N, C-alpha and C positions, 0 to 999 in steps of 0.2 A: 556694295558690299564688301565687308569685312571679313576676318578672318574669321574661324567657325573654332570650334572646340577638335575636330575629329585634323583639320589643317596643324595643331599644334598638336596633337597629342601624334599623328601621323612625325611633325617633325623632332618630339621628341624621343623617339619610337630610335629613328634614323640616327639622331647625335648618341643612345646608349648602345648601338652597333657600334657606332663609328668606336668610339671607345672601349667597345670589346675586345676589334677588332685588332688595336696599336696599343692596349696593356697585355691583350696575348701575345703578339708578334715582341714587345722589347718583353716579356718575361722568356721567349725563347733565343734572343739573340742575350739575356743577361746570362740561362742558362749553359751557353753557351760559350760567353766569357768567363765561368766558375768552372769551367771545366777542363779549361786549356789550365788556368791560377789554384786549382785545390790543390795542385800536386809541386807547387813551389810555397805554398805558404804552412808554414811547421810551427809558427810562430804565433803568439797573439798577436790580434790586429795591434797597433802600436803608432798610426798612422795621427799627425795633429789635428786631421781633419775628424776623427770618434764621436763622434757626441756621446760624453756623460749622461748618466740617468737625472739626471733633475730632480730629485728628490734627495743629492747628496749635497748639506749646504757648502760645503767645502768651493763644489764646483758649482753650484749656481750661485753663489755671494761670494767667493771667495773671501778674502780679507779685506772688509771692508776699516777705512781709520776713523769715520762719523761713527756705528751706532756696526752691532756687532747681530750677527744672527737669533735669532730668540722661536725657542719650539714652541710652541703649542702644541694641544689634544686634540683632535677632533673625537668627541666621544655621542655614538649612536645608543639609544638606553629604551626600555619598553618593557611589553610586558613578553617573558619568557618565550625562547625560537619563532618570536616576532623575526619574520623575513622581511631587510628593507635594502634596496637601492640607493648610493650615496657617488654624490659628484663632492672632489673638494680639492678644496686647493691652494692656491697663493696668487701674487701679480704675475708671474714668469710661467706658474703648469702647475696644471690639475691632473685629478686621475679619480673614474668612473672603477668601482666596486661593488659588489652585493655580497651582502654578510648576512646573519642571524644575532643578532641584541642578545648582546652587549656585549659595545665592539671600541674598541680605542685607534686611529690613528692620527699621527706625525704630520705639522702640518713647521715648515721652516719656515719666517719671515723677518724681513729687513727693517731694520729699527731707525737708521739713520732719515732727517725729517723730509731729506730730500728725495726717496725715492720712492713713496708710497704707496708703500704695498701694504695689503692688509690678508689675512686670511680668509675661509670660505669654507660652507658646508652646503651643499643641501640634500636633506636623502625624505625620501618618500616611504612609502609602504608600497605591497607588495599584494594586499590580500584586501578583500574590499569587508574591513570589518572597523569596531568601533574601539578596539583597546589604543593607548597611546604611543607615539613614536615620537620622542623625544631628538634632538640632535642639541648637542652644546660645544663652546669654547673653553677648555681650562688654560690657565698659566700653566708655568712650569710649578707650581706648589700646589697645582692641585685645585685652586679657587675658578669658581665656575665664571668665565664675564661676560658671555653672553649665552642666551638658550632661547629657542622655539620650538614649540609640541601643534600638530596633527591628532586628532581624531576621527576626519572625515574617513570615508570609504577612499581606499587609493594617494587619499592626501599625501601633502608632501608640506617638508618646513626648511630653512633658509635663514642662518646666519655668517653676520659677516662683521670681524671685526680688522682693525686697525691701530698699530700698536701707538699712534701718533693723532691718533681723535682725542679729542676730549669726552672723559668719562661724565657722565650725568652722576646726581646725586644719588645713593642705594636707595636701592627699592625702584626707581622712576624710568618708566615706560618713552622711550624715545621715537617717532615713526622715521621708516627707511625712504628713501628716495624711493620706491617704486611701491610705498603706499604698507608696506608690509610692517607687522611691529616686532621690535628688537628689544625683548627685557632685559634687562641687569639685574642683576641679581646679587648680594651682597654676602 
């Protein structure tokens, strides 16, 4: 006799309850420690293990001798007032945001050949309509490097660009590994 869905469901509930109890105990313990040390901390935290935001190029990449960080822009376009969700980033970090078109976001990528870095973005419509939602990656001069769009209800559009990849001839369409299409615009 095999394990049924009821046993699996019961196991998942048990794991969730244990996780909740342990998380609650850890939260109470950390609050107790915070109360004791809060009066001692009057300056900004300068510990060396403090994590800085990953979107700052100097923190993310430092001074590289082979290649400098390059800023590109992720642009989301569409019908005025159209709402969207967006995940975007590079090889080492990503962000999730919601917004209203048009909207631009900055991504920093390493250009040295050994980094394998790339910029990527996936935007999706938060409404079921046939309006176009377009996501683009632009270089620092404002030229569109990659773009894709959707008109599907709740559809999504994905683009990816690496500073080290071979550029196809102007206007040519190339297939990405996931079977999606990536267009290059001249």
